[in-house]
C-alpha positions in Angstrom: -54.9 40.4 15.7 -53.1 43.0 13.7 -51.1 43.1 10.5 -47.6 44.0 9.4 -46.1 44.6 5.9 -43.5 42.0 4.7 -40.3 42.8 2.8 -42.2 42.1 -0.5 -44.9 44.7 0.5 -47.6 42.1 1.3 -49.9 42.7 4.3 -49.4 39.7 6.7 -52.1 39.0 9.4 -50.4 38.4 12.8 -50.9 38.2 16.5 -48.8 40.0 19.2 -48.2 37.9 22.3 -46.5 39.1 25.5 -44.2 36.2 26.5 -42.3 36.5 29.7 -40.2 37.0 31.6 -40.9 33.7 33.2 -39.4 32.4 36.5 -38.3 28.8 37.2 -40.3 27.7 40.2 -39.6 23.9 40.1 -37.2 21.6 38.3 -38.2 17.9 37.9 -35.5 15.3 37.5 -35.5 11.7 36.4 -33.9 10.6 39.7 -36.4 12.2 42.0 -39.6 12.5 39.9 -39.2 9.9 37.2 -39.1 12.5 34.3 -37.3 15.6 33.4 -39.3 18.9 33.2 -39.2 22.5 34.3 -42.1 24.5 35.8 -42.3 28.2 34.7 -44.4 30.9 36.3 -45.8 34.0 34.7 -47.8 37.2 35.5 -46.8 38.6 38.9 -49.5 39.2 41.5 -49.6 40.6 45.0 -49.2 38.2 48.0 -52.8 38.7 49.1 -54.1 37.1 45.9 -52.0 33.9 46.3 -53.1 31.0 48.5 -50.9 29.9 51.4 -49.6 26.7 49.6 -48.6 28.8 46.6 -46.9 31.4 48.7 -44.7 28.7 50.1 -44.1 27.3 46.7 -42.8 30.6 45.4 -40.8 31.4 48.5 -38.9 28.2 48.0 -38.0 29.5 44.5 -37.1 32.9 45.9 -39.6 34.9 43.9 -42.9 36.7 44.3 -46.2 34.9 43.6 -47.3 34.5 39.9 -50.7 33.8 38.4 -49.9 31.2 35.8 -47.9 28.0 36.3 -47.0 25.7 33.4 -44.7 22.6 33.3 -42.7 21.9 30.2 -41.0 18.6 29.5 -37.4 19.3 28.6 -34.0 17.7 28.3 -32.0 20.6 29.6 -33.8 21.0 33.0 -30.5 20.4 34.8 -29.2 23.6 33.3 -31.9 25.6 35.0 -32.1 26.3 38.7 -34.8 27.6 41.0 -35.4 31.3 40.7 -33.8 31.6 37.2 -35.5 33.9 34.7 -36.3 32.7 31.2 -36.6 35.5 28.7 -37.9 35.5 25.1 -34.5 35.3 23.4 -33.5 32.2 25.3 -36.1 30.1 23.6 -37.3 31.7 20.3 -35.7 33.2 17.3 -37.0 35.2 14.3 -37.9 33.0 11.4 -38.5 30.0 13.6 -41.8 28.1 14.2 -43.9 28.0 17.4 -46.9 25.9 18.6 -49.6 27.9 20.5 -52.0 26.2 23.0 -55.0 28.1 24.3 -58.7 27.9 25.3 -61.0 28.8 22.4 -63.7 31.4 22.8 -66.9 29.9 24.4 -70.0 30.3 22.2 -72.6 28.6 24.4 -75.2 26.2 23.0 -75.3 26.4 19.2 -77.4 24.8 16.5 -76.1 22.6 13.7 -75.8 25.4 11.1 -73.3 27.3 13.2 -71.7 24.4 15.0 -71.2 22.0 12.1 -71.9 24.0 9.0 -75.2 22.3 8.0 -77.2 24.0 5.3 -80.5 23.7 7.0 -83.5 21.8 5.6 -84.1 24.1 2.7 -86.8 26.5 1.3 -90.3 27.0 2.5 -92.0 24.2 0.6 -93.3 20.6 1.2 -95.6 21.9 3.8 -93.0 23.5 6.1 -92.5 27.2 7.1 -90.2 27.2 10.1 -87.5 24.6 9.5 -84.8 26.6 7.8 -82.0 26.0 10.4 -83.1 22.7 11.7 -80.9 19.5 11.4 -83.4 17.3 9.5 -83.5 13.6 9.8 -81.2 12.0 12.4 -81.6 8.2 12.2 -83.4 5.2 10.8 -86.8 3.9 11.6 -87.7 0.8 13.7 -84.0 -0.3 13.6 -82.0 0.8 15.4 -84.7 2.9 17.0 -82.0 5.3 18.4 -79.5 7.9 17.3 -75.9 6.6 17.0 -73.2 8.1 19.2 -71.2 10.8 17.6 -74.0 12.2 15.5 -73.4 15.8 14.7 -76.1 17.7 16.6 -76.7 21.0 18.4 -74.7 21.4 21.6 -72.0 23.3 23.5 -69.5 25.0 21.2 -66.1 26.5 22.0 -64.4 26.8 25.4 -62.1 23.9 24.7 -58.3 23.4 24.5 -57.0 24.1 21.0 -53.4 23.7 19.7 -52.3 25.6 16.6 -49.1 24.1 15.0 -46.1 25.8 13.2 -46.9 29.5 13.3 -44.0 31.4 11.8 -42.3 33.9 14.1 -42.2 37.2 12.3 -40.5 39.4 14.9 -39.2 39.5 18.4 -39.3 42.6 20.6 -37.2 41.5 23.6 -37.2 44.8 25.4 -41.0 44.5 25.8 -41.1 40.7 25.9 -43.3 40.6 22.8 -43.4 38.0 20.1 -45.2 38.5 16.7 -46.5 35.3 15.1 -48.2 35.0 11.7 -51.9 34.1 11.9 -54.4 33.8 14.7 -54.1 32.0 18.1 -57.0 30.5 20.1 -58.7 32.5 22.8 -60.0 36.0 23.5 -57.9 39.1 23.9 -56.0 39.1 27.2 -56.3 35.3 27.7 -53.3 33.0 28.5 -51.7 30.9 25.9 -48.8 28.4 26.1 -45.9 28.8 23.6 -44.0 25.6 22.6 -40.7 26.1 20.7 
């Protein structure tokens, strides 16, 4: 993340995302596939890093292999053809809103204090000395003699698909394929995200 100054002088937290250029590698139609969509490819790679099926897929589109393939449902898929290039200005405009989809940072196995915001059991009293970050009581006694499903407990945290809605677009820099959105987006630096207009 970084920050920019608005017209009123306020410091606005924002994220800079490199978006494109993307190449159309497949066009889905209602007649052939049962739905309308367009597949875009991003992040060019050398041929030795692409599998044989992917090489054929990109050769059909008349472009070099790319690392990331994403399919977008769209109503104007018929206007796009194989090999067309989609750039930033074709989809987004300054002042608009964008949804960002990404994979959140993985944090491994975490306890209830970090994972769910529990306060811990409390101070060092009532005969305890090492229970400060423990979950405490989890269920009843002889009935039901089990812990109900969905109980908030320690476990794997992060590394899951996250979608952030309606981030304002502060600025477009088309010559460098950069988009500046207000706020944070899921994932670590350098990770892939999907932008939905």
